[in-house]
Backbone of each chain as ProteinMPNN parsed JSONL, in Angstrom:
{"seq_chain_A": "XXXXXXXXXXXXXXXXXXXXXXXXXXXXXXXXXXXXXXXXXXXXXXXXXXXXXXXXXXXXXXXXXXXXXXXXXXXXXXXXXXXXXXXXXXXXXXXXXXXXXXXXXXXXXX", "coords_chain_A": {"N_chain_A": [[-12.899, 13.31, -4.496], [-10.027, 11.792, -2.787], [-6.718, 12.946, -3.201], [-3.223, 12.776, -3.357], [-0.216, 14.22, -4.242], [3.05, 13.493, -5.024], [6.514, 13.543, -6.145], [7.665, 10.957, -8.068], [10.409, 9.782, -8.066], [13.515, 10.749, -6.524], [16.906, 11.682, -6.898], [19.9, 12.126, -4.959], [22.891, 13.527, -3.686], [25.309, 12.307, -1.363], [25.497, 13.814, 1.834], [24.192, 16.11, 0.986], [21.339, 18.241, 0.827], [17.808, 17.49, 0.457], [14.651, 18.022, -0.67], [11.269, 16.94, -0.5], [8.536, 16.943, -1.956], [4.808, 17.41, -1.337], [1.642, 17.609, -2.245], [-1.891, 18.224, -1.625], [-5.161, 17.117, -1.998], [-8.037, 16.61, -0.538], [-11.182, 15.631, 0.982], [-11.514, 16.418, 3.617], [-9.212, 17.754, 6.222], [-6.864, 16.875, 8.482], [-4.252, 17.089, 9.151], [-0.835, 16.497, 8.137], [1.117, 13.647, 7.488], [4.29, 11.821, 7.502], [5.936, 9.091, 6.365], [8.669, 6.689, 6.337], [10.018, 4.015, 4.283], [12.055, 1.381, 4.05], [13.331, -0.673, 1.339], [11.895, -3.88, 1.315], [10.872, -3.515, 3.649], [8.732, -2.45, 6.528], [6.683, 0.394, 6.474], [7.508, 3.294, 8.333], [6.716, 5.564, 10.749], [7.549, 9.044, 10.677], [6.997, 11.88, 10.897], [4.598, 14.489, 11.868], [2.556, 16.877, 11.018], [0.249, 19.151, 12.255], [-0.337, 21.736, 12.348], [0.398, 24.762, 10.496], [3.661, 25.513, 9.344], [7.136, 24.858, 10.432], [8.485, 21.666, 11.591], [11.133, 20.269, 13.26], [13.006, 17.458, 13.421], [15.786, 16.217, 14.475], [17.924, 15.465, 11.765], [15.798, 15.596, 9.968], [13.087, 17.29, 8.722], [9.658, 18.62, 8.688], [7.523, 20.306, 6.702], [4.644, 22.49, 6.726], [1.687, 24.019, 4.858], [-1.116, 24.865, 5.127], [-3.034, 26.68, 3.744], [-1.977, 26.579, 1.301], [-2.346, 23.659, 0.556], [-0.188, 22.045, 0.755], [2.887, 20.428, 1.454], [6.055, 19.633, 2.685], [8.951, 17.39, 3.049], [11.955, 17.626, 4.523], [15.331, 16.65, 4.25], [18.208, 16.498, 5.619], [21.957, 16.533, 5.525], [22.395, 14.294, 4.103], [22.57, 10.848, 4.23], [23.788, 7.471, 3.152], [22.02, 5.537, 4.383], [19.726, 6.904, 4.192], [18.407, 6.162, 1.665], [15.374, 5.342, 0.522], [11.945, 4.724, 0.239], [9.371, 7.374, 0.538], [6.561, 8.597, 1.929], [3.793, 10.685, 1.915], [0.973, 11.261, 3.789], [-2.443, 11.776, 4.696], [-5.023, 12.245, 6.919], [-8.314, 12.544, 6.4], [-10.321, 13.058, 8.038], [-10.872, 13.033, 11.75], [-11.497, 10.484, 12.437], [-11.069, 8.532, 10.217], [-9.445, 6.315, 7.876], [-5.992, 6.862, 7.078], [-5.093, 8.427, 4.053], [-2.845, 7.943, 1.468], [0.038, 9.148, -0.234], [1.481, 8.019, -3.352], [4.104, 7.588, -3.021], [7.563, 8.538, -2.841], [10.631, 7.678, -4.303], [13.565, 7.898, -2.95], [16.9, 8.187, -3.86], [20.21, 7.975, -2.623], [23.203, 9.031, -3.557], [26.856, 8.449, -3.745]], "CA_chain_A": [[-12.13, 12.41, -4.097], [-8.835, 12.241, -2.121], [-5.392, 12.683, -3.704], [-1.787, 13.268, -2.65], [0.824, 14.113, -5.383], [4.372, 13.619, -4.78], [7.207, 12.995, -7.106], [8.13, 9.485, -7.905], [11.914, 9.572, -7.86], [14.437, 11.828, -6.312], [18.11, 11.544, -6.466], [20.85, 13.377, -4.214], [24.404, 13.253, -3.224], [25.48, 11.98, 0.24], [25.802, 15.049, 2.708], [23.486, 17.229, 0.577], [19.983, 18.429, 1.428], [16.852, 17.306, -0.379], [13.221, 18.206, -0.397], [10.413, 15.914, -1.244], [7.117, 17.752, -1.941], [3.556, 16.637, -1.45], [0.433, 18.508, -2.564], [-2.806, 17.306, -1.452], [-6.625, 17.482, -2.2], [-8.712, 15.871, 0.178], [-12.545, 16.355, 1.466], [-11.171, 16.99, 5.075], [-7.933, 17.801, 6.525], [-6.398, 17.103, 10.159], [-2.852, 17.021, 9.304], [0.029, 15.831, 7.1], [2.256, 12.87, 8.228], [5.305, 11.276, 6.645], [6.513, 7.733, 6.45], [9.635, 6.185, 5.509], [10.121, 2.561, 4.057], [13.115, 0.782, 3.215], [13.21, -1.9, 0.497], [11.511, -5.134, 2.094], [10.674, -3.196, 5.224], [7.457, -1.746, 6.658], [6.556, 1.96, 6.46], [7.725, 3.559, 9.767], [6.175, 7.003, 11.065], [8.612, 9.996, 10.498], [6.494, 13.078, 11.468], [3.039, 14.71, 11.7], [2.108, 18.367, 11.085], [-1.149, 19.595, 12.283], [-0.394, 23.36, 12.098], [1.512, 25.292, 9.499], [5.109, 25.736, 9.891], [8.091, 23.744, 10.255], [8.743, 20.733, 12.498], [12.307, 19.608, 13.223], [13.356, 16.318, 14.331], [17.137, 15.918, 14.068], [18.157, 15.851, 10.276], [14.64, 15.44, 9.231], [12.132, 18.338, 9.158], [8.616, 18.785, 7.82], [6.799, 21.73, 6.681], [3.137, 22.314, 6.264], [1.07, 25.232, 4.634], [-2.752, 24.524, 4.894], [-3.663, 27.459, 2.773], [-1.724, 26.003, -0.021], [-2.53, 22.39, 0.42], [1.069, 21.674, 0.513], [3.864, 20.231, 2.565], [7.536, 18.859, 2.428], [9.854, 16.755, 3.82], [13.47, 17.992, 4.092], [16.2, 15.843, 4.8], [19.717, 17.336, 5.646], [23.207, 15.806, 5.803], [21.928, 13.039, 3.639], [23.365, 9.395, 4.339], [23.327, 6.285, 2.366], [20.811, 4.776, 4.748], [18.315, 7.539, 3.883], [17.843, 5.876, 0.409], [14.117, 4.506, 0.91], [10.678, 5.492, 0.016], [8.953, 8.352, 1.558], [5.349, 8.546, 1.624], [2.962, 11.533, 2.756], [-0.454, 10.791, 4.377], [-3.426, 12.755, 5.248], [-6.378, 11.799, 7.706], [-9.216, 13.512, 6.062], [-10.983, 13.517, 9.491], [-10.37, 12.564, 12.938], [-11.639, 9.07, 12.717], [-11.034, 8.018, 8.82], [-7.976, 5.918, 7.539], [-5.004, 7.697, 6.295], [-4.765, 8.426, 2.491], [-1.406, 7.857, 1.229], [0.497, 9.324, -1.714], [2.151, 6.747, -3.991], [5.611, 7.633, -2.308], [8.797, 9.158, -3.56], [11.818, 6.891, -4.044], [14.934, 8.711, -2.778], [18.279, 7.344, -3.905], [21.342, 8.759, -2.092], [24.619, 8.483, -4.411], [28.171, 8.857, -3.191]], "C_chain_A": [[-10.976, 12.831, -3.033], [-7.591, 11.97, -3.065], [-4.412, 13.265, -3.22], [-0.969, 13.08, -3.897], [2.18, 14.264, -4.817], [5.251, 13.019, -5.901], [7.706, 11.501, -6.942], [9.297, 8.971, -7.52], [12.691, 10.842, -7.457], [15.657, 11.163, -6.209], [18.869, 12.715, -6.006], [22.037, 12.671, -3.765], [24.304, 13.1, -1.657], [26.108, 13.462, 0.749], [24.971, 16.148, 2.155], [22.221, 17.264, 1.373], [18.952, 18.007, 0.248], [15.498, 17.388, 0.22], [12.369, 17.427, -1.096], [8.843, 16.629, -1.005], [5.95, 16.892, -1.889], [2.469, 17.674, -1.37], [-0.754, 17.659, -2.304], [-4.364, 17.761, -1.674], [-7.445, 16.415, -1.697], [-10.099, 16.372, 0.886], [-12.301, 16.963, 2.826], [-9.789, 17.056, 5.142], [-7.592, 17.877, 7.819], [-5.025, 17.157, 10.268], [-1.95, 16.283, 8.419], [0.995, 14.922, 7.753], [3.119, 12.285, 7.002], [5.826, 9.991, 7.263], [7.505, 7.605, 5.777], [9.624, 4.524, 5.485], [11.25, 2.222, 3.247], [12.711, -0.369, 2.406], [13.04, -3.137, 1.267], [10.987, -4.921, 3.511], [9.217, -2.701, 5.322], [7.54, -0.278, 6.719], [6.602, 2.193, 8.128], [7.304, 5.186, 9.777], [7.543, 7.806, 11.219], [7.994, 11.337, 11.448], [5.044, 13.308, 11.228], [2.996, 16.257, 12.022], [0.758, 18.666, 11.077], [-1.368, 20.879, 12.032], [0.522, 23.69, 11.061], [2.793, 25.565, 10.277], [5.967, 24.582, 9.74], [8.438, 23.035, 11.557], [10.16, 20.138, 12.22], [12.603, 18.392, 14.038], [14.882, 15.717, 13.779], [17.501, 16.383, 12.689], [17.022, 15.879, 9.532], [13.72, 16.769, 9.57], [11.009, 18.21, 8.294], [7.923, 19.891, 7.972], [5.239, 21.45, 6.378], [2.498, 23.706, 5.948], [-0.581, 24.749, 4.197], [-3.189, 25.401, 3.927], [-3.21, 27.132, 1.507], [-1.738, 24.593, -0.327], [-0.999, 21.879, 0.121], [2.011, 21.372, 1.687], [5.233, 19.823, 2.059], [8.024, 18.409, 3.408], [11.252, 17.067, 3.618], [14.403, 17.131, 4.958], [17.742, 16.488, 4.401], [20.789, 16.138, 6.021], [22.884, 14.143, 5.246], [23.042, 11.745, 3.833], [22.898, 8.515, 3.565], [22.194, 5.791, 2.756], [19.459, 5.49, 4.782], [17.758, 7.11, 2.522], [16.594, 5.025, 0.868], [12.989, 5.226, 0.113], [9.911, 6.292, 0.815], [7.599, 8.682, 1.125], [4.624, 9.658, 2.523], [1.43, 11.075, 2.786], [-1.363, 11.821, 4.941], [-4.56, 11.942, 5.806], [-7.284, 12.671, 7.24], [-10.34, 14.002, 7.304], [-10.495, 12.702, 10.596], [-10.626, 10.791, 13.175], [-11.954, 8.337, 11.09], [-9.528, 7.617, 8.638], [-7.179, 6.95, 6.868], [-5.102, 7.551, 4.893], [-3.309, 8.768, 2.286], [-1.136, 8.188, 0.11], [1.077, 8.048, -2.031], [3.62, 6.597, -3.49], [6.583, 8.053, -3.439], [10.088, 8.229, -3.293], [13.046, 7.699, -3.923], [16.118, 7.648, -2.929], [19.562, 8.352, -3.425], [22.479, 8.128, -2.896], [25.696, 9.219, -3.601], [28.72, 9.91, -4.341]], "O_chain_A": [[-10.945, 13.942, -2.504], [-7.47, 10.885, -3.634], [-4.599, 14.316, -2.607], [-0.973, 12.026, -4.534], [2.386, 15.244, -4.101], [4.809, 12.08, -6.562], [8.066, 10.988, -5.882], [9.409, 7.969, -6.814], [12.487, 11.901, -8.051], [15.696, 10.132, -5.538], [18.719, 13.882, -6.367], [22.13, 11.468, -3.524], [23.472, 13.612, -0.908], [26.997, 14.085, 0.168], [24.984, 17.192, 2.808], [21.998, 16.547, 2.348], [19.323, 18.21, -0.908], [15.2, 16.954, 1.332], [12.622, 17.178, -2.275], [8.241, 16.732, 0.064], [6.008, 15.744, -2.33], [2.448, 18.513, -0.47], [-0.743, 16.486, -2.675], [-4.616, 18.944, -1.443], [-7.572, 15.374, -2.342], [-10.103, 17.513, 1.348], [-12.894, 17.998, 3.128], [-9.107, 16.513, 4.273], [-7.946, 18.883, 8.434], [-4.523, 17.267, 11.387], [-2.468, 15.292, 7.906], [1.726, 15.426, 8.605], [2.757, 12.272, 5.825], [6.097, 9.861, 8.457], [7.586, 8.179, 4.691], [9.291, 3.848, 6.459], [11.457, 2.597, 2.093], [11.751, -1.039, 2.788], [14.019, -3.512, 1.911], [10.728, -5.796, 4.337], [8.549, -2.553, 4.299], [8.619, 0.208, 7.06], [5.982, 1.547, 8.973], [7.594, 5.921, 8.833], [8.512, 7.312, 11.796], [8.491, 11.688, 12.518], [4.343, 12.552, 10.555], [3.344, 16.754, 13.093], [0.078, 18.5, 10.064], [-2.434, 21.256, 11.546], [1.411, 22.893, 10.761], [2.93, 25.775, 11.482], [5.691, 23.56, 9.111], [8.671, 23.711, 12.559], [10.403, 19.586, 11.147], [12.435, 18.382, 15.257], [15.026, 14.926, 12.847], [17.412, 17.58, 12.416], [17.165, 16.199, 8.352], [13.712, 17.2, 10.723], [11.206, 17.733, 7.177], [7.684, 20.44, 9.047], [4.76, 20.419, 5.905], [2.751, 24.597, 6.759], [-0.991, 24.377, 3.097], [-3.864, 24.831, 3.069], [-3.958, 27.355, 0.555], [-1.21, 24.218, -1.374], [-0.823, 21.261, -0.929], [1.929, 21.983, 2.752], [5.363, 19.716, 0.839], [7.756, 18.781, 4.55], [11.753, 16.774, 2.533], [14.248, 16.951, 6.165], [18.225, 16.823, 3.32], [20.535, 15.101, 6.634], [23.101, 13.099, 5.862], [24.235, 11.845, 3.549], [21.726, 8.574, 3.194], [21.309, 5.532, 1.941], [18.397, 5.024, 5.195], [16.695, 7.621, 2.17], [16.802, 4.037, 1.572], [13.203, 6.224, -0.574], [9.75, 5.858, 1.956], [7.45, 9.051, -0.039], [4.789, 9.62, 3.743], [0.852, 10.583, 1.817], [-0.899, 12.701, 5.665], [-5.005, 10.998, 5.154], [-7.109, 13.803, 7.692], [-10.976, 15.052, 7.384], [-9.753, 11.743, 10.384], [-10.005, 10.069, 13.954], [-12.98, 7.692, 10.876], [-8.579, 8.277, 9.06], [-7.694, 7.816, 6.161], [-5.209, 6.388, 4.504], [-2.71, 9.693, 2.834], [-1.837, 7.733, -0.794], [1.186, 7.126, -1.222], [4.219, 5.525, -3.581], [6.405, 7.927, -4.65], [10.512, 8.075, -2.147], [13.508, 8.168, -4.964], [16.253, 6.588, -2.317], [19.735, 9.444, -3.966], [22.684, 6.915, -2.915], [25.548, 10.264, -2.968], [29.815, 10.457, -4.204]]}, "seq_chain_B": "XXXXXXXXXXXXXXXXXXXXXXXXXXXXXXXXXXXXXXXXXXXXXXXXXXXXXXXXXXXXXXXXXXXXXXXXXXXXXXXXXXXXXXXXXXXXXXXXXXXXXXXXXXXXXXX", "coords_chain_B": {"N_chain_B": [[7.83, -0.907, 23.726], [6.265, -0.257, 20.873], [4.108, -2.608, 19.073], [3.566, -4.513, 16.063], [2.559, -7.478, 14.825], [2.729, -9.962, 12.088], [1.626, -12.984, 10.813], [2.907, -14.341, 8.685], [6.138, -14.01, 6.986], [6.614, -14.704, 4.326], [4.674, -16.21, 2.139], [3.207, -18.898, 0.085], [0.668, -19.632, -1.925], [-1.768, -21.56, -3.764], [-3.817, -21.061, -6.669], [-7.215, -20.544, -5.94], [-7.143, -21.59, -3.126], [-7.825, -21.115, 0.23], [-6.862, -18.391, 2.16], [-5.417, -17.154, 5.105], [-4.358, -14.485, 6.576], [-2.927, -13.158, 9.395], [-2.809, -10.708, 12.012], [-1.494, -9.033, 14.669], [-1.727, -6.716, 17.419], [-0.059, -5.187, 20.058], [-0.492, -2.787, 21.351], [-3.035, -1.831, 22.513], [-4.634, -0.711, 20.782], [-7.547, 0.817, 19.219], [-7.861, 1.064, 16.418], [-7.518, -0.857, 13.384], [-6.035, -1.819, 10.525], [-5.756, -3.142, 6.813], [-3.706, -3.258, 4.17], [-2.724, -3.449, 0.808], [0.238, -3.669, -1.083], [1.511, -2.426, -4.019], [4.074, -2.224, -6.766], [4.437, 0.771, -7.869], [1.812, 1.555, -7.303], [1.645, 2.136, -4.853], [0.141, 2.363, -1.486], [-2.612, 0.62, -0.657], [-5.829, 0.48, 0.648], [-7.545, -2.032, 2.061], [-9.435, -2.966, 4.077], [-10.874, -2.035, 7.042], [-10.96, -1.541, 10.602], [-12.636, -0.272, 13.462], [-13.341, -1.209, 16.054], [-13.779, -3.953, 17.982], [-15.354, -6.58, 16.506], [-16.335, -4.945, 14.393], [-16.158, -3.855, 11.02], [-14.992, -2.054, 8.107], [-15.244, -1.34, 4.678], [-12.522, -0.663, 2.728], [-10.554, 0.791, -0.138], [-10.335, -1.137, -1.88], [-11.977, -3.787, -1.462], [-12.822, -6.04, -2.853], [-12.936, -9.501, -3.157], [-11.684, -10.051, -0.567], [-12.095, -10.724, 2.748], [-12.616, -9.787, 6.378], [-11.78, -10.352, 9.834], [-12.382, -9.528, 13.128], [-12.41, -10.484, 15.983], [-11.344, -10.194, 18.513], [-9.824, -7.483, 20.35], [-7.113, -6.954, 19.895], [-6.414, -8.549, 17.45], [-6.654, -8.825, 14.194], [-7.793, -10.075, 11.077], [-7.188, -11.028, 7.885], [-8.855, -12.464, 4.997], [-8.768, -14.351, 2.232], [-10.876, -15.664, 0.472], [-10.946, -17.112, -2.027], [-8.299, -17.707, -3.216], [-6.489, -15.579, -5.844], [-4.411, -15.075, -8.74], [-3.865, -12.378, -9.291], [-3.858, -11.467, -6.661], [-1.408, -11.795, -5.606], [0.886, -9.993, -3.909], [2.438, -7.679, -1.529], [1.364, -7.595, 1.932], [0.108, -5.596, 4.221], [-0.408, -4.937, 7.567], [-1.613, -2.58, 9.958], [-1.957, -0.568, 12.952], [-3.581, 1.915, 14.933], [-3.906, 4.638, 17.403], [-5.084, 6.86, 17.038], [-5.711, 9.742, 14.816], [-3.31, 10.412, 13.784], [-0.966, 8.847, 13.609], [0.157, 5.783, 12.334], [1.094, 2.372, 12.869], [2.891, -0.065, 11.49], [3.048, -3.453, 10.519], [5.531, -6.046, 9.784], [4.961, -6.944, 7.431], [3.671, -9.138, 4.948], [4.635, -11.065, 2.291], [2.731, -12.47, -0.172], [2.56, -14.921, -2.625], [0.701, -16.21, -5.173], [0.055, -18.881, -7.025]], "CA_chain_B": [[8.021, -0.671, 22.309], [5.094, -0.608, 20.081], [4.786, -3.923, 17.859], [2.572, -5.131, 15.306], [3.196, -8.68, 14.248], [2.049, -10.805, 11.152], [1.848, -14.444, 11.11], [3.968, -15.009, 7.98], [6.829, -12.987, 6.184], [6.423, -15.223, 3.046], [3.567, -17.321, 1.944], [2.975, -19.179, -1.351], [-0.455, -20.539, -2.107], [-2.162, -21.891, -5.015], [-5.099, -20.478, -6.971], [-8.435, -21.175, -5.295], [-6.956, -21.822, -1.887], [-8.454, -20.015, 1.261], [-5.704, -17.696, 2.762], [-5.717, -16.431, 6.313], [-3.323, -13.397, 7.234], [-3.115, -12.789, 10.909], [-2.003, -9.539, 12.596], [-1.883, -8.865, 16.304], [-1.024, -5.722, 18.085], [0.152, -5.122, 21.634], [-0.733, -1.456, 22.008], [-4.469, -1.621, 22.861], [-5.306, 0.353, 19.899], [-8.869, 0.517, 18.621], [-7.955, 1.034, 15.058], [-6.559, -1.682, 12.581], [-6.112, -1.456, 9.085], [-4.994, -3.956, 6.09], [-3.158, -2.71, 3.072], [-1.679, -4.12, -0.296], [1.36, -2.548, -1.658], [2.129, -2.882, -5.554], [5.006, -1.509, -7.247], [3.813, 2.042, -8.709], [0.412, 1.807, -6.894], [1.544, 2.772, -3.119], [-0.59, 1.466, -0.412], [-4.028, 0.685, -0.962], [-6.521, 0.139, 1.707], [-8.424, -3.04, 1.656], [-10.385, -3.106, 5.054], [-10.218, -1.319, 8.383], [-11.801, -1.847, 11.886], [-12.388, 0.588, 14.633], [-13.779, -1.887, 17.219], [-13.988, -5.41, 17.759], [-16.582, -7.091, 15.496], [-16.715, -3.914, 13.544], [-15.475, -3.685, 9.743], [-15.42, -1.307, 7.047], [-14.613, -1.577, 3.384], [-11.585, 0.265, 2.175], [-10.816, 1.16, -1.519], [-10.177, -2.386, -2.691], [-12.233, -4.838, -0.733], [-13.217, -7.186, -3.646], [-12.17, -10.742, -3.202], [-11.315, -10.166, 0.421], [-12.911, -10.278, 4.038], [-11.89, -9.67, 7.484], [-12.585, -10.521, 10.959], [-12.013, -8.92, 14.284], [-13.028, -11.167, 17.186], [-10.59, -9.65, 19.646], [-9.344, -6.187, 20.076], [-5.736, -7.236, 19.469], [-6.205, -9.398, 16.34], [-7.29, -8.593, 12.837], [-7.424, -11.132, 10.278], [-7.695, -10.737, 6.441], [-9.169, -13.552, 4.585], [-8.659, -14.689, 0.953], [-11.863, -16.655, 0.212], [-10.442, -18.088, -3.141], [-6.973, -16.888, -3.908], [-6.2, -15.602, -7.339], [-2.866, -14.823, -8.962], [-3.703, -10.939, -9.203], [-3.687, -11.171, -5.248], [0.003, -11.598, -5.362], [1.219, -8.69, -3.292], [2.759, -7.371, -0.148], [0.09, -7.264, 2.569], [0.635, -4.724, 5.398], [-1.053, -4.527, 8.662], [-1.221, -1.405, 10.754], [-2.774, -0.175, 13.998], [-3.382, 3.313, 15.273], [-4.742, 4.956, 18.477], [-5.67, 8.135, 16.622], [-5.702, 9.949, 13.564], [-1.957, 10.963, 13.145], [0.007, 7.768, 13.435], [-0.144, 4.419, 12.177], [2.281, 1.332, 13.23], [2.918, -1.02, 10.721], [3.778, -4.646, 10.768], [6.541, -6.296, 8.801], [4.35, -7.279, 5.874], [3.649, -10.721, 4.205], [4.798, -11.237, 0.776], [2.007, -13.621, -0.74], [2.729, -15.432, -3.819], [-0.401, -17.117, -5.495], [0.528, -19.472, -8.136]], "C_chain_B": [[6.803, -1.067, 21.805], [5.368, -1.939, 19.028], [3.507, -4.302, 17.423], [3.257, -6.381, 14.592], [2.332, -9.368, 13.274], [2.399, -12.131, 11.114], [2.796, -14.941, 10.202], [4.728, -13.662, 7.306], [6.576, -13.32, 4.773], [5.37, -16.258, 3.064], [3.459, -17.435, 0.545], [1.744, -20.294, -1.148], [-0.857, -20.681, -3.662], [-3.782, -21.378, -5.355], [-6.234, -21.264, -6.493], [-8.329, -21.536, -3.931], [-7.59, -20.673, -1.016], [-7.245, -19.598, 1.927], [-6.14, -17.107, 3.973], [-4.316, -15.643, 6.541], [-3.738, -13.019, 8.545], [-2.174, -11.436, 11.215], [-2.556, -9.377, 14.022], [-0.812, -7.591, 16.681], [-1.087, -5.741, 19.455], [-0.032, -3.735, 22.038], [-1.954, -1.019, 22.324], [-5.142, -0.674, 21.92], [-6.612, -0.322, 19.359], [-8.779, 0.242, 16.949], [-7.028, 0.092, 14.489], [-6.998, -1.48, 11.406], [-5.31, -2.786, 8.202], [-4.882, -3.179, 4.674], [-2.651, -3.669, 2.039], [-1.051, -2.95, -0.984], [1.749, -3.249, -2.883], [2.982, -1.772, -5.825], [4.159, -0.208, -8.207], [2.478, 2.357, -8.058], [0.367, 2.296, -5.459], [0.859, 1.832, -2.414], [-2.006, 1.676, -0.603], [-4.675, 0.03, 0.348], [-7.635, -0.927, 1.47], [-9.85, -3.142, 2.684], [-9.825, -2.301, 6.178], [-11.503, -1.647, 9.302], [-11.73, -0.748, 12.803], [-12.762, 0.129, 15.928], [-13.912, -3.202, 16.966], [-15.375, -5.415, 17.176], [-17.143, -6.062, 14.52], [-15.675, -3.906, 12.251], [-15.825, -2.783, 8.774], [-14.773, -1.495, 5.675], [-13.498, -0.329, 3.188], [-11.844, 0.675, 0.778], [-10.952, 0.021, -2.389], [-10.543, -3.455, -1.944], [-12.692, -6.015, -1.488], [-12.345, -8.253, -3.586], [-11.43, -10.914, -1.757], [-12.29, -10.052, 1.541], [-12.061, -10.222, 5.208], [-12.604, -10.277, 8.627], [-11.918, -10.173, 12.073], [-12.859, -9.44, 15.569], [-12.54, -10.701, 18.527], [-9.969, -8.363, 19.169], [-7.846, -6.147, 19.551], [-5.406, -7.78, 18.187], [-7.134, -8.962, 15.397], [-6.879, -9.253, 11.697], [-7.99, -10.743, 8.797], [-7.763, -12.134, 5.671], [-9.304, -13.521, 3.153], [-9.52, -15.592, 0.639], [-11.175, -17.706, -0.86], [-9.307, -17.324, -3.752], [-6.764, -16.826, -5.333], [-4.749, -15.016, -7.637], [-2.82, -13.319, -9.02], [-3.909, -10.575, -7.615], [-2.303, -11.352, -4.78], [0.429, -10.398, -5.042], [1.946, -8.864, -2.032], [1.63, -6.933, 0.709], [0.775, -6.882, 3.834], [-0.652, -4.496, 6.345], [-0.639, -3.291, 9.423], [-2.348, -1.152, 11.948], [-2.431, 1.203, 14.34], [-4.249, 3.48, 16.559], [-5.41, 6.316, 18.204], [-5.348, 8.56, 15.374], [-4.31, 10.198, 12.85], [-1.218, 9.929, 12.956], [-0.521, 6.456, 13.415], [1.226, 3.643, 12.231], [1.844, 0.307, 12.322], [3.674, -2.274, 11.018], [4.816, -4.985, 9.725], [6.286, -6.8, 7.598], [4.451, -8.888, 5.654], [3.622, -10.683, 2.806], [3.976, -12.38, 0.277], [2.279, -13.661, -2.112], [1.34, -16.302, -4.115], [-0.106, -17.782, -6.944], [-0.538, -20.395, -8.986]], "O_chain_B": [[6.261, -2.1, 22.198], [6.393, -2.221, 18.408], [2.52, -4.42, 18.148], [4.288, -6.309, 13.924], [1.137, -9.405, 13.569], [3.559, -12.422, 11.406], [3.544, -15.844, 10.579], [4.181, -12.575, 7.119], [6.334, -12.405, 3.986], [5.264, -17.076, 3.978], [3.557, -16.468, -0.21], [1.752, -21.357, -0.525], [-0.35, -20.035, -4.579], [-4.705, -21.322, -4.542], [-6.262, -22.489, -6.604], [-9.397, -21.834, -3.394], [-7.827, -19.542, -1.439], [-6.517, -20.516, 2.304], [-7.229, -16.534, 3.963], [-3.265, -16.272, 6.669], [-4.869, -12.581, 8.752], [-1.062, -11.22, 10.732], [-3.71, -9.537, 14.418], [0.38, -7.464, 16.403], [-2.042, -6.242, 20.049], [0.311, -3.487, 23.194], [-2.087, 0.199, 22.447], [-6.082, 0.047, 22.253], [-6.794, -1.515, 19.117], [-9.458, -0.586, 16.342], [-5.867, 0.066, 14.898], [-8.119, -1.046, 11.141], [-4.395, -3.395, 8.755], [-5.831, -2.587, 4.161], [-2.144, -4.715, 2.445], [-1.461, -1.84, -1.323], [2.214, -4.389, -2.902], [2.832, -0.642, -5.359], [3.372, -0.449, -9.122], [2.017, 3.476, -8.287], [-0.638, 2.759, -4.92], [0.933, 0.626, -2.653], [-2.514, 2.794, -0.696], [-4.086, -0.835, 0.996], [-8.572, -0.667, 0.716], [-10.996, -3.331, 2.276], [-8.65, -1.951, 6.294], [-12.649, -1.916, 8.942], [-10.613, -0.244, 12.919], [-12.591, 0.859, 16.904], [-14.144, -3.619, 15.831], [-16.266, -4.574, 17.294], [-18.204, -6.23, 13.92], [-14.463, -3.948, 12.463], [-17.029, -2.677, 8.54], [-13.598, -1.861, 5.704], [-13.747, 0.829, 3.523], [-12.986, 0.904, 0.379], [-11.552, 0.078, -3.463], [-9.63, -4.22, -1.633], [-12.97, -7.02, -0.834], [-11.157, -8.127, -3.882], [-10.608, -11.826, -1.67], [-13.281, -9.342, 1.374], [-10.88, -10.561, 5.125], [-13.768, -10.669, 8.548], [-10.733, -10.507, 12.086], [-13.822, -8.835, 16.04], [-13.233, -10.802, 19.539], [-9.649, -8.113, 18.007], [-7.503, -5.247, 18.785], [-4.279, -7.591, 17.73], [-8.305, -8.732, 15.7], [-5.734, -9.098, 11.272], [-9.093, -10.224, 8.625], [-6.789, -12.885, 5.718], [-10.01, -12.603, 2.735], [-8.946, -16.663, 0.443], [-10.919, -18.88, -0.592], [-9.41, -16.472, -4.634], [-6.833, -17.84, -6.028], [-4.057, -14.539, -6.738], [-1.703, -12.853, -8.795], [-4.121, -9.395, -7.335], [-2.024, -11.079, -3.613], [0.373, -9.577, -5.957], [2.09, -9.965, -1.499], [0.936, -5.988, 0.333], [1.675, -7.494, 4.408], [-1.702, -3.982, 5.96], [0.549, -2.985, 9.524], [-3.507, -1.539, 11.807], [-1.316, 1.688, 14.149], [-5.151, 2.687, 16.827], [-6.178, 6.834, 19.015], [-4.663, 7.783, 14.708], [-4.162, 10.195, 11.628], [-0.616, 10.019, 11.886], [-1.38, 6.004, 14.173], [2.273, 4.1, 11.772], [0.703, -0.156, 12.304], [4.737, -2.263, 11.639], [4.962, -4.194, 8.793], [7.156, -7.085, 6.774], [5.259, -9.645, 6.193], [2.636, -10.288, 2.184], [4.603, -13.439, 0.297], [2.266, -12.637, -2.795], [0.953, -17.062, -3.228], [-0.064, -17.054, -7.936], [-0.176, -20.967, -10.014]]}, "name": "protein", "num_of_chains": 2, "seq": "XXXXXXXXXXXXXXXXXXXXXXXXXXXXXXXXXXXXXXXXXXXXXXXXXXXXXXXXXXXXXXXXXXXXXXXXXXXXXXXXXXXXXXXXXXXXXXXXXXXXXXXXXXXXXXXXXXXXXXXXXXXXXXXXXXXXXXXXXXXXXXXXXXXXXXXXXXXXXXXXXXXXXXXXXXXXXXXXXXXXXXXXXXXXXXXXXXXXXXXXXXXXXXXXXXXXXXXXXXXXX"}
């Protein structure tokens, strides 16, 4: 079967750094994606890692280790607007739907 | 700018009614998907389609059917709505394996 594990909730202080981890167990692997979803909104694409290493996009970075079946999303200089749910997702093959984790709810507090 | 639209943001139906949820994308994507999202359960795939007239069952297809007569349009049908189908329904499209673009969602309540 396919499974992705991520923490259900994380709380962090405004201005701080937070890391959201994702471990996966899937029949195949083409890369690791991250999506953000604000309450009442639709998921929006944040990043995709096909290769090992760190990808940086502004305040957000995403990391992948294929040998460890593990990745994380790193959010720096947290802002209140970063309060949202974050989902990791894996395409088991080049032409199968994404498998999503259950999501991590991030609360940023003052 | 990429766009996926869904016919309604909010919908209230009665048990036993036939319900149609429409999704349209303007990105010429081959792939389209229907999910439902419930608290604590994440996104669960109902059906998907990789081409016109083509459909594949996802993880929870029971009680649902789909139609894809045109490339840009993917419809989800609840043949006889039940209260346990009260949920947020999300449509998505993609051109490849890495990125999906989601519509705003339809919050369906079945009474």
